[in-house]
C-alpha positions as CSV (number, residue, x, y, z in Angstrom):
1,M,-2.2,-15.5,4.3
2,S,-4.0,-18.4,5.9
3,D,-7.4,-19.6,4.8
4,D,-8.1,-21.2,8.2
5,E,-11.5,-19.9,9.5
6,D,-10.1,-20.1,13.1
7,V,-7.5,-17.4,12.3
8,I,-8.5,-14.0,13.8
9,M,-5.3,-12.2,12.6
10,E,-1.9,-12.9,11.1
11,G,1.1,-11.0,9.9
12,Y,4.8,-10.2,10.4
13,M,6.2,-8.6,13.5
14,M,9.6,-8.3,15.2
15,K,9.9,-10.2,18.4
16,K,12.6,-9.7,21.0
17,G,14.3,-12.9,22.1
18,D,14.7,-14.0,25.7
19,V,17.6,-16.3,25.4
20,G,21.3,-15.4,25.8
21,P,23.1,-12.4,27.2
22,V,22.1,-10.2,24.2
23,K,18.4,-10.1,23.5
24,K,18.1,-9.8,19.7
25,W,15.1,-8.8,17.6
26,K,14.0,-11.3,15.0
27,K,11.3,-11.1,12.3
28,R,8.6,-13.7,12.9
29,Y,5.2,-14.6,11.2
30,F,2.4,-14.6,13.8
31,I,-0.9,-16.4,13.6
32,F,-3.6,-15.5,16.2
33,K,-6.3,-18.2,16.4
34,Q,-9.7,-18.2,18.2
35,D,-8.4,-20.6,20.9
36,G,-6.3,-17.7,22.2
37,H,-2.9,-18.9,21.0
38,I,-0.7,-16.6,19.0
39,S,1.9,-18.9,17.4
40,Y,5.0,-17.6,15.6
41,Y,7.0,-19.0,12.8
42,P,10.2,-18.2,10.7
43,D,8.0,-16.9,7.8
44,N,4.6,-17.2,6.2
45,Q,5.9,-20.1,4.0
46,D,7.0,-22.2,6.9
47,V,3.9,-22.3,9.2
48,F,4.5,-25.9,10.1
49,R,7.6,-25.2,12.1
50,E,6.4,-23.3,15.1
51,K,9.1,-21.4,17.0
52,G,6.8,-20.8,20.0
53,H,3.5,-19.4,21.0
54,I,1.8,-16.9,23.4
55,D,-1.2,-18.2,25.3
56,L,-3.6,-15.3,25.8
57,N,-5.8,-17.5,28.1
58,K,-3.0,-16.9,30.6
59,A,-2.2,-13.3,29.7
60,T,-2.6,-10.7,32.4
61,A,-1.9,-7.5,30.3
62,V,-1.3,-6.1,26.9
63,R,0.0,-2.5,26.6
64,K,2.1,-0.2,24.5
65,T,5.6,0.4,25.7
66,Q,7.3,3.8,26.0
67,A,10.4,2.9,24.0
68,A,11.2,6.1,22.0
69,E,13.4,4.2,19.5
70,L,10.6,1.7,18.8
71,P,7.4,3.8,18.8
72,E,5.1,0.9,17.8
73,Q,6.4,-1.6,20.3
74,F,3.9,-3.3,22.6
75,E,4.1,-6.1,25.1
76,I,2.0,-9.1,26.2
77,E,2.5,-10.2,29.8
78,V,2.0,-13.8,30.8
79,P,3.1,-15.4,34.1
80,G,6.9,-15.7,34.1
81,R,7.4,-13.7,30.9
82,V,6.8,-10.5,28.9
83,F,6.7,-10.8,25.1
84,L,8.0,-7.7,23.4
85,L,6.6,-7.2,19.8
86,Q,7.2,-4.6,17.1
87,P,4.6,-4.4,14.2
88,P,5.8,-2.6,11.0
89,D,3.5,0.4,11.5
90,K,1.0,2.1,13.7
91,R,-2.1,0.8,11.9
92,K,-0.9,-2.8,12.4
93,R,0.0,-2.2,16.0
94,L,-3.5,-0.9,16.8
95,A,-5.1,-3.8,14.9
96,W,-3.0,-6.4,16.9
97,M,-3.7,-4.7,20.2
98,E,-7.4,-4.3,19.5
99,A,-7.7,-8.0,18.5
100,I,-5.8,-9.1,21.7
101,E,-7.8,-6.8,24.0
102,N,-11.1,-8.0,22.5
103,Y,-10.2,-11.6,23.1
104,M,-9.0,-11.0,26.7
105,A,-12.2,-9.0,27.4
106,A,-14.4,-11.8,26.1
107,K,-12.4,-14.4,28.1
108,N,-12.8,-12.4,31.3
109,G,-16.5,-11.9,30.7
110,R,-16.3,-8.2,29.9
111,G,-17.4,-8.5,26.3
112,S,-20.4,-9.9,24.4
113,S,-20.7,-13.5,23.4
114,N,-19.8,-12.7,19.9
115,S,-16.8,-10.4,20.7
116,T,-14.2,-12.7,19.2
117,G,-16.2,-13.1,16.0
118,S,-16.7,-9.4,15.8
119,A,-12.9,-8.9,16.4
120,K,-12.2,-11.3,13.6
121,E,-14.5,-9.5,11.2
122,V,-13.0,-6.1,12.0
123,I,-9.4,-7.3,11.9
124,S,-10.0,-9.0,8.6
125,L,-11.0,-5.7,7.1
126,R,-8.0,-4.0,8.8
127,Q,-5.7,-6.6,7.2
128,Q,-7.2,-5.8,3.8
129,L,-6.4,-2.1,4.4
130,A,-2.9,-2.9,5.5
131,L,-2.4,-5.1,2.4
132,K,-3.5,-2.3,0.2
133,D,-1.1,0.0,1.9
134,E,1.7,-2.4,1.2
135,Q,0.7,-2.8,-2.4
136,L,0.6,1.0,-2.9
137,A,4.0,1.3,-1.2
138,A,5.4,-1.3,-3.7
139,K,4.0,0.6,-6.6
140,D,5.4,3.9,-5.2
141,A,8.9,2.2,-5.0
142,Q,8.6,1.0,-8.6
143,I,7.7,4.5,-9.8
144,A,10.5,6.0,-7.7
145,S,13.0,3.6,-9.3
146,L,11.8,4.6,-12.8
147,E,12.0,8.3,-11.9
148,K,15.5,7.9,-10.7
149,R,16.7,6.1,-13.9
150,L,14.9,8.7,-16.0
151,A,16.4,11.6,-14.1
152,S,19.9,10.0,-14.4
153,M,19.6,9.7,-18.2
154,R,18.2,13.2,-18.6
155,D,21.1,14.6,-16.6
156,G,23.5,13.1,-19.2
157,G,21.2,13.9,-22.1
158,S,23.4,16.4,-23.8
159,H,26.2,13.9,-24.4
160,S,24.3,10.6,-24.3
161,S,24.5,8.1,-27.1
162,S,21.6,7.2,-29.4
163,K,21.3,3.9,-27.4
164,S,20.9,5.9,-24.1
165,A,18.2,8.1,-25.8
166,A,16.4,5.0,-26.9
167,E,16.6,3.6,-23.4
168,M,15.2,6.9,-22.0
169,D,12.2,6.7,-24.3
170,H,11.7,3.1,-23.1
171,V,11.8,4.2,-19.5
172,S,9.5,7.1,-20.2
173,E,6.9,4.7,-21.7
174,A,7.4,2.3,-18.8
175,K,6.9,5.1,-16.3
176,I,3.7,6.2,-17.9
177,D,2.4,2.7,-18.0
178,A,3.3,2.2,-14.3
179,L,1.5,5.5,-13.3
180,E,-1.6,4.7,-15.3
181,A,-1.8,1.2,-13.9
182,T,-1.4,2.8,-10.4
183,V,-4.3,5.2,-11.0
184,S,-6.5,2.5,-12.4
185,S,-5.7,0.3,-9.3
186,L,-6.4,3.3,-7.0
187,R,-9.8,3.9,-8.7
188,H,-10.7,0.3,-8.2
189,E,-9.6,0.4,-4.6
190,V,-11.5,3.6,-3.9
191,E,-14.7,2.0,-5.2
192,S,-14.1,-1.0,-3.1
193,K,-13.6,1.2,0.0
194,R,-16.9,3.0,-0.8
195,E,-18.7,-0.4,-0.9
196,Q,-17.1,-1.4,2.4
197,I,-18.3,1.8,4.0
198,E,-21.8,1.3,2.7
199,Q,-21.8,-2.2,4.0
200,L,-20.7,-1.0,7.4
201,E,-23.4,1.6,7.4
202,R,-26.0,-1.1,6.7
203,Q,-24.6,-3.2,9.5
204,A,-24.8,-0.2,11.9
205,R,-28.5,0.2,11.1
206,T,-29.3,-3.4,11.9
207,P,-31.6,-3.5,15.0
208,N,-29.8,-6.4,16.8
209,T,-26.3,-4.9,16.4
210,S,-24.6,-4.9,19.8
211,S,-23.2,-1.6,21.3
212,G,-19.7,-3.1,21.1
213,K,-20.1,-4.0,17.5
214,E,-21.4,-0.5,16.8
215,A,-18.3,1.0,18.3
216,E,-16.1,-1.3,16.2
217,I,-18.0,-0.5,13.0
218,K,-17.7,3.3,13.8
219,K,-13.9,3.0,14.4
220,L,-13.4,0.9,11.2
221,K,-15.5,3.3,9.2
222,A,-13.4,6.2,10.3
223,D,-10.2,4.3,9.2
224,L,-11.8,3.4,5.8
225,Q,-12.8,7.0,5.3
226,E,-9.2,8.1,6.0
227,V,-7.8,5.6,3.6
228,L,-10.4,6.6,1.0
229,Q,-9.4,10.3,1.3
230,D,-5.7,9.5,1.0
231,Q,-6.3,7.4,-2.1
232,V,-8.4,10.1,-3.8
233,R,-5.7,12.6,-3.1
234,M,-3.1,10.2,-4.5
235,E,-5.2,9.5,-7.6
236,N,-5.5,13.3,-8.3
237,S,-1.8,13.8,-7.8
238,L,-0.8,10.8,-10.0
239,T,-3.3,12.0,-12.7
240,E,-1.5,15.4,-12.8
241,E,1.9,13.7,-12.9
242,I,0.8,11.5,-15.8
243,E,-0.3,14.5,-17.8
244,D,3.0,16.3,-17.1
245,L,4.9,13.3,-18.1
246,K,2.9,12.8,-21.3
247,E,3.6,16.5,-22.2
248,A,7.3,16.0,-21.6
249,Y,7.3,12.8,-23.6
250,F,5.6,14.5,-26.5
251,K,8.2,17.3,-26.4
252,A,11.1,14.9,-26.4
253,C,9.7,12.9,-29.3
254,A,9.0,16.1,-31.3
255,I,12.5,17.5,-30.7
256,G,14.0,14.1,-31.7
257,I,12.2,14.0,-35.0
258,V,12.9,17.7,-35.7
259,Q,16.6,17.1,-35.2
260,Q,16.6,13.9,-37.1
261,R,15.0,15.6,-40.1
262,K,17.1,18.7,-39.6
263,L,14.0,20.9,-39.6
264,R,14.1,24.6,-38.5
265,R,12.2,25.1,-35.3
266,D,11.2,28.6,-36.5
267,D,9.3,27.0,-39.4
268,L,7.1,24.9,-37.1
269,P,4.2,25.7,-34.8
270,P,4.9,25.7,-31.0
271,I,5.2,22.2,-29.5
272,A,2.3,22.9,-27.1
273,E,0.1,23.7,-30.1
274,L,1.2,20.5,-31.9
275,R,0.3,18.5,-28.8
276,R,-3.1,20.1,-28.5
277,K,-3.7,19.2,-32.1
278,C,-2.5,15.6,-31.5
279,V,-4.6,15.1,-28.4
280,A,-7.7,16.6,-30.1
281,R,-7.5,13.9,-32.7
282,G,-7.7,11.3,-30.0
283,T,-4.1,10.1,-30.3
284,P,-3.0,8.0,-27.3
285,W,0.4,8.8,-25.8
286,S,1.8,5.6,-27.3
287,G,1.0,6.9,-30.8
288,Y,2.8,10.3,-30.4
289,V,5.8,9.2,-32.5
290,D,3.7,7.9,-35.4
291,W,1.5,11.0,-35.3
292,L,4.6,13.3,-35.3
293,K,6.2,11.4,-38.2
294,K,3.1,11.9,-40.3
295,D,2.3,15.4,-39.3
296,L,5.8,17.0,-39.3
297,P,7.2,17.8,-42.7
298,N,10.2,16.0,-44.3
299,K,13.0,18.3,-45.2
């Protein structure tokens, strides 16, 4: 992401080419600056090799297309050409279109003198939300990968080798770590979103806030509230998932030690009772094995 103060918005989009008999879609990195130029590059690491640009000072229209196969596609019309663009999701498409429309309105005298600055502030916050969404998606993918590996090893558990069992324990621990890290991150992000909402409310109460800015603040506040609610729901869901996984992990550890010591299950208290006792003593999940080795009798 660029640190240039002139940048209103930036990010990846697909762009449909206009050269050759077959118009291909290519992924490009776009940078929208306050001079009204949206330049595009091969990627965000190669922003010195411009592939082209869109001059919004000459643009006549920006609108969403009706392409059913590309639901988030929109177009920018300039004299002699129409640029077809496809952001990765609806949130980013709305952000791009809003930024472009605000610039065009200010250029044509339909907006306040600080419309472009307001757009930059609002879009900057939208970019932060989009980045958080991408980070959460990456975490979800990591957790899904661990779940898949864990399920695969559990399916073959009855005839797995001791090496596979050890690997399963390692994956279980890694999955718990990943989930707990995700919950911790979500809690931090939820607090951050609350602070952003409070800041927006303070801005909305400022006497010299323009009506256009008030509308932007209201819209962004609604977006933040929606993300906040989603994250709270995800945090609650992950907290329950972590607890279920810890319970399953304790059971697996207990069964392993019972089998290793050749103990009779009938001579032992129920595993659920053992875990309640273990948790009541403040034992973290990473200490389950040591606790069980000390608490369960040797034959």
